[in-house]
Structure formats: C-alpha cells, structure tokens
DSSP file (Angstrom, degrees, kcal/mol; ACC not computed):
  #  RESIDUE AA STRUCTURE BP1 BP2  ACC     N-H-->O    O-->H-N    N-H-->O    O-->H-N    TCO  KAPPA ALPHA  PHI   PSI    X-CA   Y-CA   Z-CA
    1    1 A M              0   0    0      0, 0.0   157,-0.2     0, 0.0   156,-0.1   0.000 360.0 360.0 360.0 140.3  -18.6  -10.3  -33.6
    2    2 A A    >>  -     0   0    0    155,-2.1     4,-2.4   151,-0.1     3,-0.7  -0.288 360.0-115.2 -72.8 152.3  -18.7  -13.8  -32.2
    3    3 A T  H 3> S+     0   0    0      1,-0.3     4,-2.1     2,-0.2     5,-0.1   0.869 114.6  51.3 -58.1 -43.3  -20.4  -14.3  -28.8
    4    4 A W  H 3> S+     0   0    0      2,-0.2     4,-1.5     1,-0.2    -1,-0.3   0.782 107.8  53.8 -67.1 -26.7  -17.2  -15.4  -27.0
    5    5 A A  H <> S+     0   0    0     -3,-0.7     4,-2.7     2,-0.2    -2,-0.2   0.864 108.5  48.4 -71.9 -42.5  -15.4  -12.3  -28.2
    6    6 A K  H  X S+     0   0    0     -4,-2.4     4,-3.0     1,-0.2     5,-0.3   0.927 109.4  53.5 -63.5 -40.6  -18.1  -10.0  -26.9
    7    7 A A  H  X S+     0   0    0     -4,-2.1     4,-1.6    -5,-0.2    -2,-0.2   0.858 111.3  45.4 -61.5 -37.8  -17.9  -11.8  -23.6
    8    8 A I  H  X S+     0   0    0     -4,-1.5     4,-2.4     2,-0.2     5,-0.2   0.935 114.1  48.7 -69.6 -48.3  -14.2  -11.2  -23.4
    9    9 A I  H  X S+     0   0    0     -4,-2.7     4,-2.4     1,-0.2    -2,-0.2   0.946 113.5  46.0 -57.8 -50.0  -14.4   -7.6  -24.4
   10   10 A R  H  X S+     0   0    0     -4,-3.0     4,-2.3     1,-0.2    -1,-0.2   0.830 111.6  51.3 -65.8 -32.9  -17.2   -6.9  -21.9
   11   11 A S  H  X S+     0   0    0     -4,-1.6     4,-2.2    -5,-0.3     5,-0.2   0.878 110.6  49.4 -70.8 -34.1  -15.4   -8.7  -19.0
   12   12 A V  H  X S+     0   0    0     -4,-2.4     4,-2.9     1,-0.2     5,-0.2   0.923 112.6  48.3 -63.3 -44.9  -12.3   -6.8  -19.7
   13   13 A G  H  X S+     0   0    0     -4,-2.4     4,-2.1    -5,-0.2    -2,-0.2   0.886 112.6  47.2 -61.2 -41.8  -14.4   -3.5  -19.7
   14   14 A V  H  X S+     0   0    0     -4,-2.3     4,-2.4     2,-0.2    -1,-0.2   0.909 115.5  44.5 -72.7 -42.4  -16.2   -4.3  -16.5
   15   15 A L  H  X S+     0   0    0     -4,-2.2     4,-2.5     2,-0.2     5,-0.3   0.928 113.6  49.5 -69.3 -43.7  -13.0   -5.3  -14.6
   16   16 A N  H  X S+     0   0    0     -4,-2.9     4,-2.9    -5,-0.2     5,-0.2   0.929 111.3  50.2 -54.9 -47.3  -11.1   -2.4  -15.9
   17   17 A S  H  X S+     0   0    0     -4,-2.1     4,-2.4    -5,-0.2     5,-0.2   0.937 109.8  50.1 -58.8 -48.0  -13.9    0.0  -14.9
   18   18 A A  H  X S+     0   0    0     -4,-2.4     4,-1.8     1,-0.2    -2,-0.2   0.943 116.2  40.1 -59.0 -50.3  -14.1   -1.4  -11.4
   19   19 A V  H  X S+     0   0    0     -4,-2.5     4,-2.8     1,-0.2   108,-0.2   0.903 115.7  51.8 -67.5 -37.9  -10.3   -1.2  -10.7
   20   20 A L  H  X S+     0   0    0     -4,-2.9     4,-1.9    -5,-0.3    -1,-0.2   0.893 109.5  48.1 -67.0 -35.5   -9.9    2.2  -12.4
   21   21 A L  H  X S+     0   0    0     -4,-2.4     4,-1.6    -5,-0.2    -1,-0.2   0.827 111.9  50.5 -72.6 -32.4  -12.8    3.7  -10.4
   22   22 A L  H  X S+     0   0    0     -4,-1.8     4,-2.1    -5,-0.2    -2,-0.2   0.920 112.4  46.7 -60.6 -48.3  -11.3    2.3   -7.2
   23   23 A G  H  X S+     0   0    0     -4,-2.8     4,-2.2     1,-0.2    -2,-0.2   0.833 109.1  55.4 -67.6 -33.3   -7.9    3.8   -8.2
   24   24 A L  H  X S+     0   0    0     -4,-1.9     4,-2.8     2,-0.2    -1,-0.2   0.901 106.5  51.4 -66.9 -43.0   -9.6    7.2   -9.1
   25   25 A S  H  X S+     0   0    0     -4,-1.6     4,-2.2     2,-0.2    -2,-0.2   0.919 109.9  49.0 -61.7 -46.4  -11.1    7.2   -5.6
   26   26 A F  H  X S+     0   0    0     -4,-2.1     4,-1.8     2,-0.2    -2,-0.2   0.908 112.6  47.7 -57.0 -45.1   -7.6    6.7   -4.0
   27   27 A L  H  X S+     0   0    0     -4,-2.2     4,-2.5     2,-0.2     5,-0.2   0.928 110.2  51.7 -67.8 -44.1   -6.2    9.4   -6.2
   28   28 A A  H  X S+     0   0    0     -4,-2.8     4,-2.3     1,-0.2    -2,-0.2   0.903 109.4  50.8 -63.1 -38.7   -9.0   11.9   -5.3
   29   29 A D  H  X S+     0   0    0     -4,-2.2     4,-2.2     2,-0.2    -1,-0.2   0.905 112.3  46.7 -62.0 -39.9   -8.4   11.2   -1.6
   30   30 A N  H  X S+     0   0    0     -4,-1.8     4,-2.2     2,-0.2    -2,-0.2   0.855 109.6  52.5 -68.9 -36.0   -4.7   11.9   -2.0
   31   31 A V  H  X S+     0   0    0     -4,-2.5     4,-2.9     2,-0.2    -2,-0.2   0.943 110.7  50.0 -65.9 -46.5   -5.3   15.1   -4.0
   32   32 A Y  H  X S+     0   0    0     -4,-2.3     4,-2.4    -5,-0.2     6,-0.3   0.926 109.8  50.3 -59.5 -44.7   -7.7   16.2   -1.1
   33   33 A K  H  <>S+     0   0    0     -4,-2.2     5,-1.9     1,-0.2     6,-1.6   0.877 113.5  43.4 -68.4 -33.3   -5.1   15.5    1.5
   34   34 A V  H ><5S+     0   0    0     -4,-2.2     3,-0.9     4,-0.2    -1,-0.2   0.899 112.4  54.0 -73.4 -37.2   -2.3   17.4   -0.3
   35   35 A A  H 3<5S+     0   0    0     -4,-2.9    -2,-0.2     1,-0.2    -1,-0.2   0.892 111.9  43.9 -64.2 -36.8   -4.7   20.3   -1.1
   36   36 A I  T 3<5S-     0   0    0     -4,-2.4    -1,-0.2    -5,-0.2    -2,-0.2   0.490 117.2-112.1 -85.9  -1.9   -5.7   20.7    2.6
   37   37 A G  T < 5S+     0   0    0     -3,-0.9    -3,-0.2    -4,-0.3    -4,-0.1   0.627  82.9 123.0  82.8  13.7   -2.1   20.4    3.8
   38   38 A Q  S   <S+     0   0    0     -5,-1.9     2,-0.6    -6,-0.3    -4,-0.2   0.859  75.4  49.8 -73.9 -35.1   -2.5   17.1    5.6
   39   39 A T  S    S+     0   0    0     -6,-1.6     2,-0.3    -9,-0.1    -2,-0.2  -0.936  80.5 178.2-102.9 117.0    0.3   15.7    3.4
   40   40 A K        -     0   0    0     -2,-0.6     2,-0.2    -3,-0.1    -6,-0.0  -0.839  26.8-117.9-120.4 154.3    3.3   18.0    3.3
   41   41 A A        -     0   0    0     -2,-0.3     2,-0.1     1,-0.1    71,-0.0  -0.576  25.1-134.5 -81.3 148.2    6.7   17.8    1.7
   42   42 A S    >   -     0   0    0     -2,-0.2     3,-1.1     1,-0.0     6,-0.2  -0.393  35.8 -94.4 -91.9-179.5    9.9   17.8    3.8
   43   43 A G  T 3  S+     0   0    0      1,-0.2    -1,-0.0    -2,-0.1    -2,-0.0   0.663 122.2  65.7 -74.0 -12.9   12.9   19.9    3.0
   44   44 A E  T 3  S+     0   0    0      1,-0.2    68,-0.3    67,-0.1    -1,-0.2   0.654  99.8  54.5 -83.1  -9.6   14.5   17.0    1.0
   45   45 A E    X   +     0   0    0     -3,-1.1     3,-1.5    66,-0.2    -1,-0.2  -0.654  60.3 161.4-116.1  72.3   11.6   17.3   -1.7
   46   46 A P  T 3  S+     0   0    0      0, 0.0     3,-0.2     0, 0.0    -1,-0.1   0.723  77.0  44.2 -71.9 -18.8   11.6   20.9   -2.7
   47   47 A Y  T 3> S+     0   0    0     61,-0.4     4,-2.8     1,-0.2     5,-0.3   0.047  76.6 118.3-105.7  24.0    9.7   20.2   -5.9
   48   48 A F  H <> S+     0   0    0     -3,-1.5     4,-2.8     1,-0.2     5,-0.2   0.885  72.7  49.1 -61.0 -42.0    7.1   17.9   -4.4
   49   49 A Y  H  > S+     0   0    0      2,-0.2     4,-2.6    -4,-0.2    -1,-0.2   0.900 114.3  45.8 -64.4 -42.9    4.0   20.0   -5.2
   50   50 A V  H  > S+     0   0    0      2,-0.2     4,-2.7     1,-0.2     5,-0.2   0.952 116.0  45.9 -61.6 -50.8    5.0   20.5   -8.8
   51   51 A A  H  X S+     0   0    0     -4,-2.8     4,-2.8     1,-0.2     5,-0.2   0.909 113.2  49.9 -61.6 -42.4    5.9   16.9   -9.2
   52   52 A F  H  X S+     0   0    0     -4,-2.8     4,-2.8    -5,-0.3     5,-0.2   0.930 111.5  47.4 -62.2 -49.4    2.7   15.9   -7.5
   53   53 A A  H  X S+     0   0    0     -4,-2.6     4,-2.3     1,-0.2    -2,-0.2   0.931 115.2  47.1 -59.6 -47.2    0.4   18.1   -9.7
   54   54 A T  H  X S+     0   0    0     -4,-2.7     4,-1.9     1,-0.2    -2,-0.2   0.926 114.6  44.3 -59.6 -46.9    2.2   16.9  -12.8
   55   55 A M  H  X S+     0   0    0     -4,-2.8     4,-2.6     1,-0.2    -1,-0.2   0.869 112.2  52.4 -74.4 -31.4    2.0   13.3  -12.0
   56   56 A A  H  X S+     0   0    0     -4,-2.8     4,-2.4    -5,-0.2    -1,-0.2   0.894 109.3  50.8 -64.6 -39.3   -1.7   13.5  -10.8
   57   57 A A  H  X S+     0   0    0     -4,-2.3     4,-2.2    -5,-0.2    -2,-0.2   0.892 111.4  47.1 -63.7 -37.9   -2.6   15.2  -14.1
   58   58 A I  H  X S+     0   0    0     -4,-1.9     4,-2.3     2,-0.2    -2,-0.2   0.914 112.2  50.7 -72.6 -39.3   -0.8   12.3  -16.0
   59   59 A E  H  X S+     0   0    0     -4,-2.6     4,-2.9     2,-0.2     5,-0.2   0.926 109.8  49.5 -61.9 -44.4   -2.6    9.7  -13.8
   60   60 A I  H  X S+     0   0    0     -4,-2.4     4,-2.6     2,-0.2    -2,-0.2   0.911 109.8  52.5 -60.7 -42.9   -6.0   11.4  -14.5
   61   61 A A  H  X S+     0   0    0     -4,-2.2     4,-2.2     2,-0.2     5,-0.2   0.937 112.4  44.0 -61.7 -48.2   -5.2   11.4  -18.2
   62   62 A F  H  X S+     0   0    0     -4,-2.3     4,-2.8     2,-0.2     5,-0.2   0.932 113.3  51.3 -61.4 -47.8   -4.4    7.6  -18.2
   63   63 A I  H  X S+     0   0    0     -4,-2.9     4,-2.7     1,-0.2     5,-0.2   0.914 109.9  49.8 -59.6 -42.2   -7.4    6.8  -16.1
   64   64 A S  H  X S+     0   0    0     -4,-2.6     4,-2.9    -5,-0.2     5,-0.2   0.943 112.8  45.9 -65.4 -43.7   -9.7    8.8  -18.4
   65   65 A I  H  X S+     0   0    0     -4,-2.2     4,-2.3     1,-0.2     5,-0.3   0.942 114.8  47.2 -65.5 -46.1   -8.4    7.0  -21.5
   66   66 A F  H  X S+     0   0    0     -4,-2.8     4,-2.2    -5,-0.2    -1,-0.2   0.908 114.7  47.4 -60.4 -40.9   -8.6    3.6  -19.9
   67   67 A L  H  X S+     0   0    0     -4,-2.7     4,-2.9    -5,-0.2     5,-0.2   0.912 110.7  51.4 -65.6 -42.8  -12.2    4.4  -18.6
   68   68 A L  H  X S+     0   0    0     -4,-2.9     4,-1.6     1,-0.2    -2,-0.2   0.917 113.9  43.4 -63.7 -42.1  -13.4    5.7  -22.0
   69   69 A T  H  X S+     0   0    0     -4,-2.3     4,-2.3    -5,-0.2    -1,-0.2   0.886 113.0  53.9 -68.5 -38.3  -12.1    2.5  -23.7
   70   70 A S  H  X S+     0   0    0     -4,-2.2     4,-2.5    -5,-0.3    -2,-0.2   0.914 106.7  49.4 -63.4 -44.0  -13.5    0.3  -20.9
   71   71 A F  H  X S+     0   0    0     -4,-2.9     4,-1.5     1,-0.2    -1,-0.2   0.862 110.8  50.9 -66.3 -31.8  -17.0    1.8  -21.2
   72   72 A R  H  <>S+     0   0    0     -4,-1.6     5,-2.4    -5,-0.2    -2,-0.2   0.881 109.5  51.7 -70.8 -34.4  -16.8    1.2  -25.0
   73   73 A F  H ><5S+     0   0    0     -4,-2.3     3,-2.3     3,-0.2    -2,-0.2   0.920 105.9  54.1 -56.6 -46.8  -15.7   -2.4  -24.3
   74   74 A I  H 3<5S+     0   0    0     -4,-2.5    -1,-0.2     1,-0.3    -2,-0.2   0.896 105.3  52.9 -60.9 -38.0  -18.7   -2.8  -22.0
   75   75 A R  T 3<5S-     0   0    0     -4,-1.5    -1,-0.3    -5,-0.1    -2,-0.2   0.516 121.9-109.9 -70.7  -6.5  -21.0   -1.7  -24.9
   76   76 A G  T < 5 +     0   0    0     -3,-2.3     2,-0.7     1,-0.3    -3,-0.2   0.724  66.5 153.3  84.4  16.2  -19.3   -4.4  -27.1
   77   77 A N    > < -     0   0    0     -5,-2.4     3,-0.9     1,-0.1    -1,-0.3  -0.768  26.4-176.1 -90.0 108.3  -17.6   -1.9  -29.2
   78   78 A S  G >   +     0   0    0     -2,-0.7     3,-1.1     1,-0.2     4,-0.3   0.429  69.8  85.4 -85.3   2.8  -14.4   -3.4  -30.7
   79   79 A S  G 3  S+     0   0    0      1,-0.2     4,-0.4     2,-0.1     3,-0.2   0.597  81.5  63.5 -75.1 -11.3  -13.3   -0.2  -32.3
   80   80 A A  G <> S+     0   0    0     -3,-0.9     4,-2.5     1,-0.2     5,-0.3   0.478  77.5  91.5 -89.8  -1.1  -11.7    0.9  -28.9
   81   81 A I  H <> S+     0   0    0     -3,-1.1     4,-2.7     1,-0.2    -1,-0.2   0.938  87.5  43.5 -58.0 -48.8   -9.2   -2.1  -29.1
   82   82 A N  H  > S+     0   0    0     -4,-0.3     4,-2.1    -3,-0.2    -1,-0.2   0.883 114.7  48.5 -64.1 -40.2   -6.5    0.0  -30.9
   83   83 A A  H  > S+     0   0    0     -4,-0.4     4,-2.3     2,-0.2     5,-0.2   0.924 114.4  47.8 -66.0 -43.0   -6.9    3.1  -28.6
   84   84 A Y  H  X S+     0   0    0     -4,-2.5     4,-2.8     1,-0.2     5,-0.3   0.930 111.2  49.2 -61.9 -44.3   -6.7    0.8  -25.5
   85   85 A S  H  X S+     0   0    0     -4,-2.7     4,-1.9    -5,-0.3    -1,-0.2   0.913 112.2  48.0 -66.6 -40.6   -3.7   -1.1  -26.8
   86   86 A I  H  X S+     0   0    0     -4,-2.1     4,-1.9     2,-0.2    -1,-0.2   0.856 112.2  50.8 -67.5 -37.4   -1.8    2.3  -27.6
   87   87 A A  H  X S+     0   0    0     -4,-2.3     4,-2.4     2,-0.2    -2,-0.2   0.913 109.9  48.1 -68.8 -41.1   -2.7    3.7  -24.2
   88   88 A V  H  X S+     0   0    0     -4,-2.8     4,-2.6     2,-0.2    -2,-0.2   0.895 110.2  53.3 -64.9 -36.6   -1.4    0.6  -22.4
   89   89 A L  H  X S+     0   0    0     -4,-1.9     4,-1.3    -5,-0.3    -1,-0.2   0.900 110.7  46.5 -64.1 -39.0    1.8    0.8  -24.5
   90   90 A L  H  X S+     0   0    0     -4,-1.9     4,-2.2     2,-0.2    -2,-0.2   0.878 112.7  50.3 -67.6 -39.7    2.3    4.4  -23.4
   91   91 A Y  H  X S+     0   0    0     -4,-2.4     4,-2.5     1,-0.2    -2,-0.2   0.863 108.1  51.6 -68.0 -38.0    1.6    3.5  -19.8
   92   92 A V  H  < S+     0   0    0     -4,-2.6    -1,-0.2     1,-0.2    -2,-0.2   0.840 112.8  45.3 -69.1 -29.6    4.0    0.7  -19.8
   93   93 A A  H  X S+     0   0    0     -4,-1.3     4,-0.8    -5,-0.2    -2,-0.2   0.856 114.0  50.8 -75.1 -33.7    6.7    3.0  -21.2
   94   94 A Y  H  X S+     0   0    0     -4,-2.2     4,-1.9     1,-0.2     5,-0.2   0.894 101.7  63.8 -64.5 -42.1    5.6    5.7  -18.6
   95   95 A F  H  X S+     0   0    0     -4,-2.5     4,-2.0     1,-0.2     5,-0.2   0.899 109.0  33.5 -59.9 -53.3    5.8    3.3  -15.6
   96   96 A P  H  >>S+     0   0    0      0, 0.0     4,-2.3     0, 0.0     5,-0.8   0.739 111.9  64.5 -75.5 -20.2    9.6    2.4  -15.6
   97   97 A T  I  X>S+     0   0    0     -4,-0.8     5,-1.8     3,-0.2     4,-1.0   0.916 109.7  38.6 -65.7 -42.0   10.5    5.9  -16.9
   98   98 A I  I  <>S+     0   0    0     -4,-1.9     5,-1.3     3,-0.2     4,-0.3   0.974 125.3  36.5 -65.3 -62.5    9.2    7.3  -13.6
   99   99 A G  I  <5S+     0   0    0     -4,-2.0    -2,-0.2    -5,-0.2    -1,-0.1   0.890 127.3  32.5 -60.2 -44.4   10.4    4.6  -11.3
  100  100 A G  I  <5S+     0   0    0     -4,-2.3    -3,-0.2    -5,-0.2    -1,-0.2   0.836 130.9  19.4 -85.4 -39.0   13.6    3.8  -12.9
  101  101 A L  I ><<S+     0   0    0     -4,-1.0     3,-0.7    -5,-0.8    -3,-0.2   0.817 119.6  49.4-108.2 -39.9   15.0    7.0  -14.5
  102  102 A M  G > <S+     0   0    0     -5,-1.8     3,-1.5    -4,-0.3    11,-0.2   0.832 102.5  62.2 -80.2 -28.9   13.3   10.1  -12.8
  103  103 A W  G 3 <S+     0   0    0     -5,-1.3    -1,-0.2     1,-0.3    11,-0.1   0.751  97.9  60.0 -62.9 -23.2   13.9    9.0   -9.3
  104  104 A R  G <  S+     0   0    0     -3,-0.7    -1,-0.3     6,-0.1    -2,-0.2   0.361  76.5 118.2 -92.6   4.1   17.6    9.1   -9.9
  105  105 A L    < > -     0   0    0     -3,-1.5     5,-0.6     1,-0.1     3,-0.2  -0.359  57.9-134.1 -67.6 153.9   17.7   12.8  -10.7
  106  106 A G  T > 5S+     0   0    0      1,-0.2     3,-1.2     3,-0.1     4,-0.2  -0.312  72.9  58.8 -98.6-178.6   19.8   15.0   -8.4
  107  107 A G  T 3 5S-     0   0    0      1,-0.3    -1,-0.2     2,-0.1    -2,-0.0   0.702 125.3 -63.7  74.8  18.3   19.1   18.3   -6.7
  108  108 A G  T 3>5S+     0   0    0     -3,-0.2     4,-2.7   -63,-0.1   -61,-0.4   0.246 118.0 103.6  89.7 -19.6   16.1   17.3   -4.8
  109  109 A A  H <>5S+     0   0    0     -3,-1.2     4,-2.4     2,-0.2     5,-0.2   0.908  80.7  47.9 -64.5 -42.4   14.1   16.6   -8.1
  110  110 A G  H  ><S+     0   0    0     -5,-0.6     4,-2.1    -4,-0.2    -1,-0.2   0.905 112.4  48.8 -70.1 -39.1   14.4   12.8   -7.9
  111  111 A A  H  > S+     0   0    0     -6,-0.2     4,-2.8     2,-0.2     5,-0.3   0.940 112.1  50.9 -61.5 -46.0   13.4   12.8   -4.2
  112  112 A S  H  X S+     0   0    0     -4,-2.7     4,-2.4   -68,-0.3    -2,-0.2   0.911 112.3  44.9 -61.1 -41.5   10.4   15.0   -5.1
  113  113 A I  H  X S+     0   0    0     -4,-2.4     4,-2.0   -11,-0.2    -1,-0.2   0.871 112.5  51.7 -68.0 -34.5    9.3   12.7   -7.9
  114  114 A A  H  X S+     0   0    0     -4,-2.1     4,-1.5     2,-0.2    -2,-0.2   0.915 112.6  44.3 -71.2 -41.7    9.7    9.7   -5.8
  115  115 A A  H  X S+     0   0    0     -4,-2.8     4,-1.2     1,-0.2    -2,-0.2   0.893 113.9  49.8 -65.7 -39.5    7.6   11.1   -3.0
  116  116 A A  H  X S+     0   0    0     -4,-2.4     4,-3.5    -5,-0.3     5,-0.5   0.874 107.6  57.0 -64.6 -37.4    5.0   12.4   -5.5
  117  117 A T  H  X S+     0   0    0     -4,-2.0     4,-1.8     1,-0.2    -1,-0.2   0.893 102.5  53.6 -61.7 -42.7    5.0    8.9   -7.1
  118  118 A G  H  < S+     0   0    0     -4,-1.5    -1,-0.2     1,-0.2    -2,-0.2   0.851 120.2  32.3 -63.8 -36.7    4.1    7.2   -3.8
  119  119 A I  H  < S+     0   0    0     -4,-1.2     3,-0.4    -3,-0.1    -2,-0.2   0.870 126.6  36.3 -95.5 -37.2    1.1    9.5   -3.3
  120  120 A S  H >< S+     0   0    0     -4,-3.5     3,-1.1     1,-0.2    -3,-0.2   0.703 103.2  71.2 -89.1 -18.6   -0.2   10.2   -6.9
  121  121 A G  G >X S+     0   0    0     -4,-1.8     3,-0.7    -5,-0.5     4,-0.5   0.555  73.2  86.0 -75.4  -5.8    0.6    6.8   -8.4
  122  122 A V  G 34 S+     0   0    0     -3,-0.4    -1,-0.3     1,-0.2   -95,-0.2   0.650  72.1  77.7 -66.9 -15.1   -2.2    5.2   -6.4
  123  123 A G  G <4 S+     0   0    0     -3,-1.1    -1,-0.2     1,-0.2     4,-0.2   0.890 109.8  21.0 -67.6 -40.6   -4.7    6.1   -9.2
  124  124 A T  T <> S+     0   0    0     -3,-0.7     4,-2.8  -101,-0.1    -1,-0.2   0.351  98.8  96.6-110.3   9.8   -3.6    3.3  -11.7
  125  125 A M  H  X S+     0   0    0     -4,-0.5     4,-2.9     2,-0.2    -2,-0.1   0.912  82.4  51.4 -64.0 -42.4   -2.0    0.9   -9.1
  126  126 A P  H  4 S+     0   0    0      0, 0.0    -1,-0.2     0, 0.0  -106,-0.1   0.876 115.4  45.0 -62.0 -34.5   -5.0   -1.3   -8.7
  127  127 A F  H >4 S+     0   0    0   -108,-0.2     3,-0.8    -4,-0.2    -2,-0.2   0.930 115.4  46.4 -72.5 -44.8   -5.1   -1.5  -12.5
  128  128 A T  H 3< S+     0   0    0     -4,-2.8    14,-1.0     1,-0.2     3,-0.3   0.914 121.2  33.1 -68.9 -43.8   -1.4   -2.1  -12.9
  129  129 A F  T >< S+     0   0    0     -4,-2.9     3,-1.2     1,-0.2     4,-0.2  -0.105  76.2 119.3-108.0  37.1   -1.0   -4.8  -10.2
  130  130 A L  T <  S+     0   0    0     -3,-0.8     3,-0.5     1,-0.3    -1,-0.2   0.898  85.7  41.1 -65.3 -38.7   -4.3   -6.6  -10.3
  131  131 A L  T >> S+     0   0    0     -3,-0.3     4,-2.2    -4,-0.2     3,-0.5   0.154  83.4 109.1 -94.0  16.1   -2.6   -9.9  -11.2
  132  132 A F  T <4 S+     0   0    0     -3,-1.2    -1,-0.2     1,-0.2    -2,-0.1   0.788  77.4  52.1 -68.5 -23.8    0.3   -9.3   -8.7
  133  133 A F  T 34 S+     0   0    0     -3,-0.5    -1,-0.2    -4,-0.2    -2,-0.1   0.749 109.6  49.8 -80.8 -24.6   -1.0  -12.0   -6.4
  134  134 A V  T <4 S+     0   0    0     -3,-0.5    -2,-0.2     1,-0.2    -1,-0.1   0.937 135.5   2.6 -74.3 -48.8   -1.0  -14.5   -9.2
  135  135 A H  S  < S-     0   0    0     -4,-2.2     2,-0.3     2,-0.1    -1,-0.2  -0.744  80.2-142.4-143.6  88.8    2.5  -13.8  -10.4
  136  136 A P        +     0   0    0      0, 0.0    -4,-0.1     0, 0.0    -3,-0.1  -0.338  42.0 137.0 -64.7 118.7    4.4  -11.2   -8.3
  137  137 A M        -     0   0    0     -2,-0.3     2,-2.1     2,-0.2     4,-0.3  -0.975  60.9-116.6-156.4 145.4    6.5   -9.0  -10.5
  138  138 A P  S    S+     0   0    0      0, 0.0    -9,-0.0     0, 0.0    -6,-0.0  -0.267  85.8  94.5 -81.8  56.4    7.3   -5.2  -10.5
  139  139 A F  S    S-     0   0    0     -2,-2.1     2,-2.9   -11,-0.1     3,-0.2  -0.999  89.6-102.8-142.5 148.1    5.7   -4.9  -13.9
  140  140 A P     >  +     0   0    0      0, 0.0     4,-1.2     0, 0.0     5,-0.1  -0.336  54.2 159.5 -68.4  75.1    2.3   -3.9  -15.2
  141  141 A L  H  >  +     0   0    0     -2,-2.9     4,-2.1    -4,-0.3     5,-0.2   0.887  60.8  56.3 -68.4 -41.9    1.2   -7.4  -16.0
  142  142 A Y  H  > S+     0   0    0    -14,-1.0     4,-2.7    -3,-0.2     5,-0.2   0.914 106.3  50.7 -63.1 -43.1   -2.6   -7.1  -16.0
  143  143 A P  H  > S+     0   0    0      0, 0.0     4,-1.8     0, 0.0    -1,-0.2   0.884 112.8  47.6 -63.0 -33.5   -2.7   -4.3  -18.7
  144  144 A V  H  X S+     0   0    0     -4,-1.2     4,-2.1     2,-0.2    -2,-0.2   0.854 111.0  50.3 -69.5 -32.7   -0.4   -6.4  -20.9
  145  145 A V  H  X S+     0   0    0     -4,-2.1     4,-1.9     2,-0.2    -1,-0.2   0.927 111.2  48.2 -70.5 -41.9   -2.5   -9.4  -20.4
  146  146 A T  H  X S+     0   0    0     -4,-2.7     4,-2.8     2,-0.2     5,-0.3   0.852 109.3  53.6 -68.7 -34.2   -5.7   -7.6  -21.3
  147  147 A V  H  X S+     0   0    0     -4,-1.8     4,-2.6    -5,-0.2     5,-0.2   0.944 108.7  49.9 -60.9 -46.1   -4.1   -6.1  -24.4
  148  148 A A  H  X S+     0   0    0     -4,-2.1     4,-1.5     2,-0.2    -2,-0.2   0.887 111.4  49.2 -55.1 -41.8   -3.1   -9.6  -25.5
  149  149 A L  H  X S+     0   0    0     -4,-1.9     4,-2.2     2,-0.2     3,-0.3   0.974 112.9  45.5 -66.1 -54.2   -6.8  -10.7  -24.9
  150  150 A V  H  X S+     0   0    0     -4,-2.8     4,-2.5     1,-0.3    -2,-0.2   0.848 112.2  51.0 -66.0 -31.6   -8.4   -7.8  -26.9
  151  151 A Q  H  X S+     0   0    0     -4,-2.6     4,-2.1    -5,-0.3    -1,-0.3   0.839 108.0  52.9 -71.2 -28.5   -6.0   -8.2  -29.7
  152  152 A L  H  X>S+     0   0    0     -4,-1.5     4,-2.8    -3,-0.3     5,-0.6   0.900 110.0  48.1 -61.6 -44.5   -6.8  -11.8  -29.7
  153  153 A V  I  X>S+     0   0    0     -4,-2.2     5,-1.4     1,-0.2     4,-1.4   0.915 112.8  48.9 -65.3 -42.5  -10.5  -10.8  -30.0
  154  154 A K  I  <5S+     0   0    0     -4,-2.5     4,-0.2     1,-0.2    -1,-0.2   0.914 116.1  42.8 -68.0 -35.7   -9.7   -8.4  -32.8
  155  155 A W  I  <5S+     0   0    0     -4,-2.1    -2,-0.2    -5,-0.2    -1,-0.2   0.882 134.9  11.6 -80.2 -36.7   -7.7  -10.9  -34.7
  156  156 A R  I  <5S+     0   0    0     -4,-2.8    -3,-0.2    -5,-0.1    -2,-0.2   0.754 124.5  51.4-109.3 -31.4  -10.0  -14.0  -34.3
  157  157 A G  I  <<S+     0   0    0     -4,-1.4  -155,-2.1    -5,-0.6     2,-0.6   0.750  84.9  84.7 -86.6 -27.2  -13.3  -12.8  -32.9
  158  158 A V  S   <S-     0   0    0     -5,-1.4     2,-0.3    -4,-0.2    -4,-0.0  -0.628  80.5-127.3 -81.4 123.0  -14.4  -10.0  -35.2
  159  159 A Q        -     0   0    0     -2,-0.6     2,-0.2     1,-0.1    -2,-0.1  -0.495  21.2-133.7 -71.5 131.9  -16.1  -11.4  -38.2
  160  160 A R        -     0   0    0     -2,-0.3     2,-0.3     1,-0.1    -1,-0.1  -0.584   4.6-146.6 -89.9 148.3  -14.7  -10.2  -41.4
  161  161 A T        +     0   0    0     -2,-0.2    -1,-0.1     2,-0.0    -2,-0.0  -0.429  44.4 148.3-108.4  55.4  -16.9   -9.0  -44.3
  162  162 A V        -     0   0    0     -2,-0.3    -2,-0.1     1,-0.0     2,-0.0  -0.781  49.8-120.0 -90.2 122.8  -14.6  -10.3  -46.9
  163  163 A P        -     0   0    0      0, 0.0     2,-0.5     0, 0.0    -2,-0.0  -0.370  23.6-127.7 -67.4 141.0  -16.5  -11.4  -50.2
  164  164 A V        -     0   0    0      2,-0.0     2,-0.5    -2,-0.0     0, 0.0  -0.731  20.3-144.1 -87.9 128.7  -16.0  -15.0  -51.0
  165  165 A R              0   0    0     -2,-0.5    -1,-0.0     1,-0.1     0, 0.0  -0.796 360.0 360.0 -96.1 135.6  -14.9  -15.5  -54.6
  166  166 A A              0   0    0     -2,-0.5    -1,-0.1     0, 0.0    -2,-0.0   0.435 360.0 360.0 -91.8 360.0  -16.2  -18.5  -56.5
C-alpha cells in the first residue's frame, strides 16, 4: 500500500476512534441515567423503555462495528474497507428510517421512539455530525465522506499484484 494511502486510512481510523469513544461515553452516561431512574418517561411515551433499550442496543452494535474497523484502519489494514463501507451504508439507511418514518407511528409508539432517539442517539452523533460546522445539513456527512476516502484508497492506493505480460 502506498504511503499516502496508509496515512489516509490511519487518519480516518484515529478520528473515527476518537469520536466514537466520545459518543460511547455519552451513551453509557444516558444508559446509566435511565437505569437509575433519573430519566423517566412521561405518560405520552408508553413504550419508552422498550424503544430506548432497542435503540441503545442498535447504537452499541454500530459503534462496535465502526470501532473494530477503525482499529483495523489504525493498523493500516485495508481489508476493513468493505466492512466499514457496508456498515456506513446500513447506518445511513437507519438514520432517516428512525427520524423520518418511525417517529410518525401512532398510539404512543412514535412519541416513545422519538424520546428514545433523543437519549440513545447520542452514541453515534459525534460520528454522524462531525462535519456539521463545515456544511450544516441534517444528513450523516462525515461517514459518507470517509467512505469515499477509504474507497479511493482501495481503488488507487492499494498496489496491485497483477503480473505484467511482455
């Protein structure tokens, strides 16, 4: 792998690890607050605890996958590029599904999901909105930019071992 390619992959890995560990600490704090009863649901969110537990588990799964690929990036391992790209694709699909579709459910389920999103969604928010101050938009811009970078590295930076025919 070319030197510039390793530098990009390692930089993405270090930055991802830092923001994901920060988000994990935010999520752990919120899980603790819900567990001790400091954060409670109102009567308008009857399924808050179920929604919170489900969304916290999903957030932990995404954070785990992103951290594992980030650690492999730090080691200069380009084999994690596809796993990272697929995980970001799934996360980008998950993000508007929760915010745009699930909040609109009736019968208190939508309100419960919306309340749980505000509390459990902090795990991946630093990762999602890292570039928000550069270009404000309600879309996970940083993950998409990093996928483009690592795919560029895969396409151009990884040296191919194709035999040359004379």
